[in-house]
C-alpha positions as CSV (number, residue, x, y, z in Angstrom):
1,M,123.4,69.5,89.3
2,S,126.1,71.7,87.9
3,R,123.6,74.4,87.0
4,R,121.0,76.1,89.2
5,P,117.8,74.1,89.3
6,A,114.9,75.6,87.4
7,L,111.5,76.0,89.0
8,L,108.1,76.6,87.3
9,Y,106.2,78.6,90.0
10,V,102.5,78.2,89.5
11,T,100.3,81.1,90.7
12,D,97.2,83.1,89.8
13,L,98.3,86.6,90.5
14,A,94.9,88.0,89.6
15,Y,92.8,85.7,91.9
16,P,90.5,87.9,94.0
17,A,90.9,86.3,97.4
18,R,88.8,87.8,100.1
19,G,90.9,89.4,102.8
20,R,94.2,88.3,101.2
21,R,96.5,89.5,98.4
22,Y,97.9,86.3,96.7
23,C,99.9,88.4,94.3
24,D,101.9,90.2,97.0
25,E,102.8,87.0,98.7
26,D,104.0,85.3,95.5
27,I,105.9,88.3,94.3
28,L,107.8,88.3,97.6
29,L,108.3,84.6,97.8
30,S,109.3,84.1,94.1
31,A,111.8,86.9,94.4
32,R,113.5,85.3,97.4
33,L,113.5,81.8,95.7
34,R,115.4,83.4,92.7
35,E,118.4,83.8,95.0
36,D,118.8,80.0,94.8
37,F,116.9,78.9,91.7
38,D,116.2,79.9,88.1
39,L,112.5,80.6,88.2
40,A,109.5,81.5,86.0
41,L,105.9,82.2,86.9
42,C,102.9,80.8,85.1
43,H,99.2,80.6,85.5
44,P,97.8,77.2,86.5
45,R,96.2,76.7,83.1
46,D,99.6,76.9,81.5
47,A,101.5,74.5,83.9
48,D,101.0,71.3,81.8
49,A,102.3,72.9,78.6
50,L,105.4,74.4,80.3
51,A,106.4,71.8,82.9
52,D,108.8,69.8,80.8
53,G,111.3,72.7,80.6
54,F,111.9,72.8,84.4
55,D,113.3,70.6,87.1
56,A,110.2,71.0,89.3
57,V,106.8,72.6,89.4
58,V,106.1,74.6,92.6
59,V,102.4,75.0,93.1
60,R,101.7,78.1,95.2
61,N,98.7,80.5,95.3
62,S,97.0,79.1,92.3
63,G,93.4,79.6,93.5
64,P,90.6,77.0,93.8
65,V,91.1,74.1,91.3
66,L,87.4,74.3,90.5
67,A,88.1,77.4,88.4
68,Y,90.3,75.3,86.1
69,Q,89.4,71.7,86.8
70,E,90.0,70.3,83.4
71,A,93.4,71.9,83.1
72,Y,94.4,70.7,86.5
73,D,93.2,67.1,85.9
74,T,95.3,67.1,82.7
75,F,98.4,68.4,84.5
76,R,98.0,66.0,87.4
77,E,97.5,62.9,85.2
78,R,100.5,63.6,83.0
79,A,102.7,64.6,85.9
80,L,102.0,61.3,87.7
81,R,102.5,59.4,84.5
82,V,105.8,60.9,83.4
83,G,107.2,61.5,86.8
84,T,107.2,65.3,86.9
85,R,108.5,66.6,90.2
86,V,105.7,68.6,91.8
87,Y,106.0,70.5,95.0
88,N,103.8,69.8,96.9
89,P,104.0,66.1,95.7
90,L,100.6,64.9,94.3
91,T,100.2,62.1,96.9
92,G,98.5,64.3,99.6
93,K,95.5,62.8,101.2
94,A,93.9,66.0,102.5
95,D,92.4,69.0,100.6
96,M,94.5,68.0,97.5
97,A,92.2,65.0,97.2
98,G,88.9,66.7,98.2
99,K,87.1,66.7,101.5
100,Q,86.7,62.9,102.0
101,Y,89.5,63.0,104.6
102,L,87.2,64.8,107.0
103,L,84.8,61.9,106.9
104,D,87.7,59.4,107.3
105,L,89.3,61.3,110.2
106,T,85.9,61.6,111.9
107,A,85.3,57.8,111.5
108,A,88.8,57.1,112.9
109,G,88.2,59.2,116.0
110,H,90.6,62.0,115.3
111,P,89.9,65.5,116.8
112,V,88.2,67.1,113.9
113,I,84.9,68.9,113.5
114,P,82.5,66.0,113.2
115,T,81.6,65.4,109.6
116,V,79.0,63.3,107.9
117,D,77.6,63.0,104.3
118,R,74.4,61.1,104.7
119,A,71.0,62.1,106.2
120,E,70.8,58.9,108.2
121,D,74.1,59.8,109.9
122,L,73.0,63.2,111.2
123,D,72.4,61.8,114.6
124,R,76.1,61.1,114.9
125,L,76.7,64.9,115.1
126,P,76.2,66.9,118.3
127,A,72.6,68.2,118.5
128,G,72.3,71.8,117.4
129,D,70.1,74.4,115.7
130,R,72.5,75.1,112.8
131,Y,74.7,73.1,110.5
132,V,77.5,73.9,108.1
133,V,77.0,72.4,104.6
134,K,80.0,72.5,102.2
135,P,80.7,70.9,98.8
136,R,83.0,67.8,98.8
137,L,85.2,69.5,96.2
138,G,84.9,73.0,97.6
139,A,87.6,75.5,98.4
140,D,88.0,79.0,99.8
141,S,84.5,78.7,101.3
142,I,82.9,78.5,97.8
143,G,79.4,77.0,98.2
144,L,79.5,76.9,102.0
145,R,76.2,77.5,103.6
146,I,74.9,77.6,107.2
147,L,71.4,76.0,107.5
148,S,68.9,75.4,110.2
149,A,68.1,72.0,111.4
150,D,64.8,72.2,109.5
151,E,66.6,73.0,106.2
152,V,69.6,70.7,106.2
153,L,67.9,67.5,105.2
154,D,66.8,69.1,101.9
155,H,70.4,69.8,100.9
156,I,72.1,66.5,101.6
157,D,72.5,65.1,98.1
158,G,75.8,63.1,98.2
159,Q,77.8,66.0,96.9
160,V,78.1,67.9,100.3
161,L,79.4,67.3,103.7
162,V,77.5,68.3,106.9
163,Q,79.1,69.6,110.1
164,P,77.7,71.1,113.3
165,C,78.0,74.9,113.4
166,V,80.7,75.2,116.2
167,D,80.6,78.3,118.3
168,F,84.4,78.5,118.5
169,A,86.5,81.1,120.3
170,Y,89.0,81.6,117.5
171,E,90.7,79.9,114.5
172,V,94.4,79.1,114.5
173,S,96.7,77.9,111.7
174,F,99.9,76.0,112.0
175,Y,102.4,76.1,109.1
176,F,104.8,73.3,108.3
177,V,107.6,72.9,105.8
178,D,108.2,69.1,105.3
179,H,107.4,67.9,108.8
180,D,109.0,70.9,110.6
181,F,106.8,73.4,112.3
182,Q,107.5,77.0,111.2
183,Y,105.0,79.4,112.8
184,A,101.4,79.7,113.9
185,L,98.9,82.5,113.4
186,Y,95.4,83.0,114.8
187,A,92.3,85.1,114.2
188,P,91.4,86.5,117.6
189,H,88.1,87.8,116.2
190,A,85.9,85.0,115.0
191,D,84.2,87.2,112.4
192,R,87.5,88.2,110.7
193,R,89.2,85.0,109.5
194,W,92.1,86.7,107.8
195,D,92.9,89.4,110.4
196,L,95.8,87.3,111.7
197,E,98.2,87.7,114.6
198,P,101.2,85.6,115.7
199,Y,100.2,82.8,118.0
200,R,102.5,81.0,120.5
201,P,101.4,77.4,120.5
202,S,101.5,75.2,123.6
203,P,103.2,71.8,123.4
204,E,99.7,70.3,123.3
205,D,98.8,72.6,120.4
206,L,101.8,71.4,118.4
207,E,101.1,67.8,119.2
208,F,97.6,68.3,117.8
209,A,98.9,69.9,114.6
210,R,101.7,67.4,114.1
211,R,99.4,64.4,114.2
212,F,97.7,65.5,111.0
213,V,101.0,66.3,109.2
214,E,102.2,62.8,110.2
215,W,98.9,61.3,109.0
216,N,99.3,62.9,105.6
217,A,102.8,61.5,105.1
218,L,104.1,64.0,102.6
219,G,107.8,63.7,102.5
220,H,108.2,67.3,101.2
221,G,106.2,70.4,100.9
222,I,104.2,73.0,102.7
223,Q,101.1,72.2,104.8
224,R,98.7,74.4,106.8
225,V,96.7,72.9,109.6
226,D,93.6,75.0,110.3
227,A,91.9,74.4,113.6
228,C,89.3,76.1,115.9
229,R,89.2,76.4,119.6
230,A,86.0,74.7,120.6
231,P,83.7,75.7,123.5
232,G,85.2,73.0,125.6
233,G,88.8,74.4,125.1
234,E,90.0,71.6,122.8
235,L,91.3,72.2,119.3
236,L,89.4,70.6,116.4
237,L,90.6,70.3,112.8
238,V,88.8,72.5,110.3
239,E,91.0,71.8,107.3
240,L,94.3,70.3,106.3
241,E,95.5,72.3,103.3
242,D,98.2,70.4,101.3
243,L,97.8,71.7,97.8
244,N,98.4,75.5,97.7
245,P,98.0,76.9,101.2
246,Y,98.1,80.6,101.5
247,L,100.9,81.4,104.0
248,S,100.0,84.9,105.3
249,L,103.6,85.9,105.2
250,D,102.6,89.5,105.6
251,A,101.6,88.7,109.2
252,L,105.2,87.8,110.1
253,D,108.0,90.1,110.9
254,D,111.2,90.2,108.8
255,A,112.9,87.5,110.9
256,G,109.9,85.2,110.6
257,R,109.7,85.6,106.8
258,D,113.5,85.0,106.5
259,S,113.2,81.9,108.5
260,F,110.3,80.5,106.4
261,V,112.1,81.3,103.2
262,A,115.3,79.5,104.4
263,A,113.2,76.5,105.3
264,M,111.5,76.4,102.0
265,K,114.7,76.8,100.1
266,A,116.3,73.9,102.1
267,S,113.3,71.7,101.5
268,L,113.4,72.4,97.7
269,H,117.1,71.6,97.5
270,K,116.5,68.3,99.3
271,F,113.5,67.6,97.0
272,L,115.7,68.2,93.9
273,G,118.9,66.7,95.3
274,S,120.7,69.9,94.7
275,S,122.9,72.1,97.0
276,P,122.7,75.8,97.8
277,R,125.3,77.8,95.8
């Protein structure tokens, strides 16, 4: 392209995320992307109406799709039909498509928190006194409940997933651009999910995270692999976020943020077939 590529950057700057400030992250990231691209911000409800005027739509901290499901479905259907470039691409198999992947990965024997969706399959889960029940189309812990073994049967209705309540040591997230690992952060205090600190992954940790990025087979984009350290010491997948993962860039130092921005810029240039100027 002879001109600078134009990006429509989709974000909900007013979304009240618990323990996070979406707006700060997107103000920082969009300002840095403007160094390479012409860029405009819009709310997810406006993306479909504005997308045609840009070379690509970059979906960032746009909040749970449930809050604007009809608008998102319209945008997604049209983007797939007319070939709109969307970053992340709309072919993701993980959270982008709901929580079915947790059932699929469980059935395939991957290291995930065991997940079922039918009462008759509860015996496939490790025995315990408490269960986590979450909506199939949930996000950001919306609708998540912790129920006793006596209560859980009354809440399995085909619209929820059931998991054992794992007494994990901590949660850790691995961040990737395309298929390249960028950084890892963890929450050393199990009761403070978003109080994050840098984490130095072992080779085994990275092998764990990469298997899910490879499974998802997205050629471009940002993915966050969320895991927990189980009582036995192993990592188990909690979630693979491939639609609009919050990046917790505020937990990185300046060098870490610069490195991530450079990786995202390079990914977007490859995605668009453009060159840095």
